[in-house]
VOTORBA-907781 format. One line per field, with one value per residue (C-alpha): x, y, z; residue in one letter. Coordinates in pm, 1 decimal. Last residue first. Example, Ala and Ser with C-alpha at 12.3 -4.5 7.8 and 13.67 -1.06 7.14 Angstrom:
<rozas>
c1 (1367.0 1230.0);
c2 (-106.0 -450.0);
c3 (714.0 780.0);
res (S A);
</rozas>
This chain:
<rozas>
c1 (1254.4 1192.4 917.1 740.4 743.7 634.4 350.0 229.2 214.6 58.4 -199.4 -312.3 -343.4 -518.7 -776.2 -716.7 -953.8 -1186.5 -1533.6 -1695.8 -1960.1 -2069.1 -2392.4 -2455.9 -2100.4 -2047.6 -2379.0 -2285.5 -1954.8 -2045.4 -1781.4 -1583.7 -1427.4 -1558.7 -1339.7 -1309.7 -1065.9 -835.9 -810.3 -737.0 -475.3 -326.4 -297.6 -209.0 81.8 114.3 450.2 382.7 574.3 555.8 822.3 913.6 1099.8 873.7 902.0 662.8 392.3 498.2 370.2 15.0 34.9 177.3 -112.2 -370.2 -190.6 -209.6 -584.1 -791.9 -1120.4 -1081.7 -1162.4 -1315.7 -1522.8 -1778.9 -1895.9 -1849.4 -1927.7 -2168.6 -2447.1 -2700.5 -2478.3 -2645.1 -2729.3 -2376.3 -2254.8 -1936.1 -1597.7 -1478.7 -1613.2 -1450.4 -1109.7 -1123.3 -1222.7 -938.5 -692.0 -822.0 -805.6 -443.5 -375.8 -459.5 -756.6 -803.0 -1079.8 -971.3 -960.5 -754.1 -718.2 -345.2 -261.5 -170.0 181.7 328.2 685.4 791.7 1043.6 1246.5 1461.5 1436.8 1171.9 948.7 1011.6 885.6 585.1 496.2 528.4 228.0 -20.4 127.0 16.2 -349.6 -332.2 -185.5 135.8 284.4 399.7 635.4 532.9 552.4 461.9 100.6 -156.9 -457.3 -650.1 -1021.1 -1133.4 -1468.2 -1473.2 -1567.2 -1757.2 -1855.2 -2016.9 -2093.8 -2471.9 -2419.4 -2621.5 -2686.4 -2353.0 -2158.3 -2335.6 -2263.9 -1901.2 -1925.6 -2093.6 -1829.1 -1546.9 -1700.2 -1711.1 -1350.7 -1244.7 -1399.9 -1228.1 -893.6 -951.9 -1027.6 -1349.8 -1567.8 -1944.8 -2085.1 -2416.6 -2507.8 -2553.8 -2342.3 -2390.4 -2118.6 -2132.2 -1994.8 -1896.6 -2216.2 -2095.7 -2099.8 -1718.8 -1667.7 -1682.8 -1520.1 -1192.1 -1325.8 -1204.4 -1295.9 -1134.3 -1172.8 -1303.5 -1435.3 -1553.9 -1476.0 -1716.6 -1438.4 -1566.6 -1711.8 -1380.2 -1183.9 -1430.5 -1413.3 -1033.2 -998.8 -1262.0 -1075.9 -740.3 -908.3 -1064.7 -776.5 -498.2 -658.6 -815.4 -483.5 -299.5 -543.3 -510.4 -127.6 -66.0 -401.9 -353.9 -26.6 -199.1 -496.7 -346.1 -281.9 -438.8 -372.1 -569.8 -792.8 -864.4 -967.9 -1132.2 -1181.6 -842.2 -796.4 -422.5 -413.9 -746.6 -661.5 -308.8 -419.5 -703.0 -452.7 -226.3 -508.8 -621.5 -295.5 -361.5 -307.1 54.9 140.1 457.7 380.5 451.6 375.0 537.2 778.6 1072.9 859.5 619.8 873.8 1118.1 1214.1 1011.6 904.4 728.8 386.3 242.9 99.6 52.4 -95.8 -241.8 -334.1 18.8 104.2 -197.3 -556.3 -513.0 -129.2 -101.6 -413.6 -242.0 77.8 -103.3 -315.5 0.7 187.1 -137.9 -271.0 28.8 125.9 326.9 32.8 -105.0 -321.8 -407.1 -508.3 -681.6 -733.3 -981.0 -1233.1);
c2 (926.0 1266.5 1119.6 970.8 1293.1 1507.4 1273.9 1252.8 1634.7 1679.2 1411.5 1573.1 1914.3 1812.8 1595.1 1225.1 990.0 903.4 751.9 493.6 295.8 36.5 159.6 490.3 630.9 497.4 645.5 981.2 1020.3 1339.7 1458.1 1779.5 1977.9 1746.7 1634.5 1794.4 2054.0 1790.1 1617.4 1952.2 2030.2 1687.8 1739.3 2123.6 2060.9 2377.1 2496.9 2650.2 2768.9 2671.4 2776.6 2607.7 2840.3 2783.8 2403.6 2277.8 2538.3 2598.2 2251.5 2356.8 2661.9 2456.3 2214.1 2484.7 2648.7 2329.3 2286.2 2081.7 1892.6 1662.6 1315.0 1129.4 818.6 795.3 423.1 276.5 -99.8 -187.0 72.4 -88.6 -264.1 -349.8 -706.2 -766.3 -722.2 -542.9 -712.9 -608.2 -260.5 -221.4 -345.0 -96.2 197.7 101.5 112.4 447.4 596.3 479.1 618.0 985.7 1109.0 1372.4 1544.6 1803.5 2186.0 2355.1 2699.1 2733.1 2553.7 2183.8 2084.2 2217.8 2317.6 2231.3 2382.7 2296.7 2055.3 1710.1 1766.5 1994.8 1778.5 1467.3 1639.3 1793.7 1468.7 1314.6 1606.4 1638.5 1291.2 1395.9 1362.4 1015.6 881.3 672.3 909.4 744.0 475.8 468.7 813.1 800.4 1031.8 909.2 1136.9 1045.6 682.1 552.1 252.6 -106.7 -432.1 -723.6 -1034.7 -1231.2 -1286.5 -1380.1 -1117.3 -862.1 -883.3 -933.1 -639.8 -407.5 -497.8 -416.3 -82.2 28.0 -90.0 97.8 420.3 359.8 300.8 629.5 806.5 678.0 760.2 1112.2 1313.4 1168.4 1163.7 1048.1 1229.4 1145.7 862.5 901.6 1277.5 1544.9 1767.0 2052.1 2002.4 1844.9 1630.7 1789.4 1825.7 1446.9 1197.3 850.6 1015.4 1039.2 685.2 320.5 48.6 -327.8 -584.3 -937.2 -1212.4 -1532.9 -1782.9 -1980.9 -1935.0 -1593.4 -1459.9 -1592.7 -1410.0 -1091.2 -1092.0 -1145.6 -881.1 -631.6 -706.8 -675.9 -334.8 -159.1 -302.3 -270.8 68.6 198.7 64.5 246.7 568.4 597.1 959.3 989.4 668.3 792.8 1087.2 887.9 564.6 233.8 -53.8 -351.3 -315.5 -631.2 -766.6 -1118.1 -1308.3 -1689.3 -1818.3 -2191.5 -2154.8 -2379.1 -2246.7 -1871.1 -1903.2 -2107.6 -1874.7 -1575.3 -1755.9 -1847.4 -1475.2 -1348.2 -970.3 -930.7 -1014.1 -1202.4 -1258.3 -1440.1 -1321.8 -1500.7 -1322.0 -1503.0 -1275.8 -954.7 -762.4 -635.1 -913.9 -968.4 -751.5 -926.4 -725.5 -787.5 -787.2 -1049.9 -1053.4 -1376.9 -1325.6 -1624.3 -1737.4 -1383.9 -1403.6 -1262.6 -917.6 -864.3 -991.7 -787.7 -465.3 -544.9 -612.9 -286.4 -79.2 -170.4 -242.2 113.3 272.8 -7.7 -319.4 -538.3 -476.7 -796.7 -900.3 -1261.1 -1336.0 -1663.8 -1670.7 -1396.4);
c3 (140.4 0.5 -229.1 85.0 280.5 -10.6 -97.1 265.2 310.4 -22.3 39.8 373.6 225.9 -90.5 78.9 187.2 356.9 81.1 162.1 -61.5 124.1 -129.8 -278.8 -111.9 -130.7 -482.3 -600.6 -441.9 -627.4 -815.9 -1068.2 -1066.1 -1341.0 -1608.8 -1907.3 -2254.2 -2132.3 -2006.9 -2344.9 -2528.5 -2264.7 -2318.9 -2698.0 -2676.9 -2434.8 -2232.5 -2123.8 -1786.2 -1474.6 -1112.5 -847.6 -512.8 -285.0 16.6 14.5 284.7 254.3 -102.3 -190.0 -101.0 -323.1 -603.6 -580.8 -589.2 -885.7 -1084.6 -1061.6 -808.4 -768.3 -476.4 -353.0 -646.4 -742.9 -1004.5 -1026.8 -1361.9 -1382.4 -1103.4 -1143.0 -905.9 -660.2 -319.7 -409.5 -500.2 -142.9 -161.6 -137.4 -486.1 -426.4 -98.7 -252.4 -531.1 -305.9 -71.5 -370.5 -489.5 -139.7 -102.1 -443.4 -373.1 -582.7 -841.7 -1027.3 -1271.5 -1282.9 -1540.7 -1391.1 -1494.6 -1808.0 -1834.6 -1946.2 -1615.1 -1572.8 -1221.2 -973.9 -661.7 -857.3 -697.9 -427.2 -630.5 -945.0 -775.8 -639.7 -983.2 -1142.7 -995.9 -1043.5 -1393.7 -1472.8 -1513.7 -1886.8 -1869.7 -2027.0 -1744.5 -1479.9 -1232.5 -988.1 -607.3 -507.1 -623.9 -752.0 -942.8 -1183.8 -1159.4 -1164.8 -1297.5 -1087.1 -1202.4 -1139.3 -1343.6 -1193.4 -1515.4 -1547.7 -1916.6 -2108.2 -1831.3 -1673.9 -1996.8 -2145.7 -1867.7 -1902.1 -2274.8 -2209.9 -1958.0 -2189.8 -2487.1 -2284.6 -2181.7 -2545.1 -2655.2 -2371.6 -2463.4 -2838.4 -2735.1 -2805.8 -2541.7 -2579.2 -2257.8 -2152.6 -1796.3 -1544.1 -1227.2 -1221.9 -1305.9 -1004.6 -1225.0 -1598.6 -1738.7 -2031.5 -2382.9 -2382.0 -2316.6 -2040.1 -2054.5 -1968.8 -1615.2 -1607.2 -1620.5 -1409.1 -1463.6 -1220.0 -1283.4 -1045.3 -1231.0 -1381.3 -1564.9 -1923.5 -1843.7 -1691.2 -1986.5 -2216.7 -2016.2 -2024.1 -2390.6 -2455.3 -2235.9 -2403.9 -2749.6 -2647.2 -2475.7 -2690.3 -3029.2 -2960.6 -2838.6 -3130.4 -3371.1 -3166.4 -3134.8 -3035.0 -2864.3 -2689.3 -2541.7 -2388.1 -2251.4 -2117.1 -2299.7 -2111.5 -1874.9 -1549.8 -1564.2 -1216.2 -1256.6 -959.2 -921.8 -1036.2 -1007.8 -1094.3 -1410.5 -1539.9 -1499.3 -1632.0 -1932.8 -2005.1 -2006.4 -2239.4 -2471.2 -2476.2 -2600.7 -2645.1 -2279.4 -2321.2 -2006.2 -1797.5 -1475.5 -1113.7 -790.0 -507.4 -272.6 -321.2 -303.9 -533.3 -785.9 -719.3 -1087.4 -1318.8 -1638.2 -1912.0 -2059.6 -1709.8 -1463.3 -1082.5 -928.0 -584.9 -367.4 -280.8 -129.7 108.9 91.2 266.3 249.8 -111.8 -208.4 -73.6 -268.1 -593.4 -559.1 -516.8 -835.8 -1008.9 -996.9 -1151.3 -1380.8 -1295.1 -1247.2 -1606.5 -1561.1 -1212.7 -1111.9 -772.1 -598.1 -307.6 -350.9);
res (X X X X X X X X X X X X X X X X X X X X X X X X X X X X X X X X X X X X X X X X X X X X X X X X X X X X X X X X X X X X X X X X X X X X X X X X X X X X X X X X X X X X X X X X X X X X X X X X X X X X X X X X X X X X X X X X X X X X X X X X X X X X X X X X X X X X X X X X X X X X X X X X X X X X X X X X X X X X X X X X X X X X X X X X X X X X X X X X X X X X X X X X X X X X X X X X X X X X X X X X X X X X X X X X X X X X X X X X X X X X X X X X X X X X X X X X X X X X X X X X X X X X X X X X X X X X X X X X X X X X X X X X X X X X X X X X X X X X X X X X X X X X X X X X X X X X X X X X X X X X X X X X X X X X X X X X);
</rozas>
């Protein structure tokens, strides 16, 4: 990778991935884009361009004029928001992906886009969910993610495009606020613990979901992008996870640092329904074997770091 362009760079993943890539490949070789402008988001010398991912011509222009050889496509509408606006979510998630793939094909770029545990559904095996299994999601977000996985596979087999992707669990980060995802409670709970000493969860007790701390997600992305293509068998939707947890487990860990912290519940039926359709714990064996995936953070280590960072 020599010149990298990211779409949706101001989102949860992009906010941290952009900075990591700047340090690794040089500020001048990373072009962050998003639909909204943010002055100085990635430093004074950062390269930032406004881009509506629905505008394929604008994306093509940016890639061509900047000699981009790697596209990281992150722009998408997340699960809870997508369920409230399903038609718009399909339009954004699929047209945006198709625009990005076509530009990548025209300019022979390496291509990365994330999938999600949302690509699974209620008929998927709940425990140790394998890399290849039944995928019949019941949310618009999930439907678009399954379609995205298949479309990336198609571009690899049809055109030889070097497509790669990770099937992310819930991602927990201290840098960006919740953005309309079903797993967002696991981000917000740490902010509320520090600010208010209490949190009201929109998911019920006992709702187990796979989670991963953002530093592990960023490292997994970089490792996959840099992996020898001859080792990659699955390519576009590797299961990755670090822990399977539910709200009470996070609360118990927070109480070790904030003893008076309290957790209550006001269940959101939309997001609860989405969460109930997802696996409890997925199997990341393929990612470990094919590109060395190995997360560093468990719940205890993540909670300690999250609380320290949020307090600062």
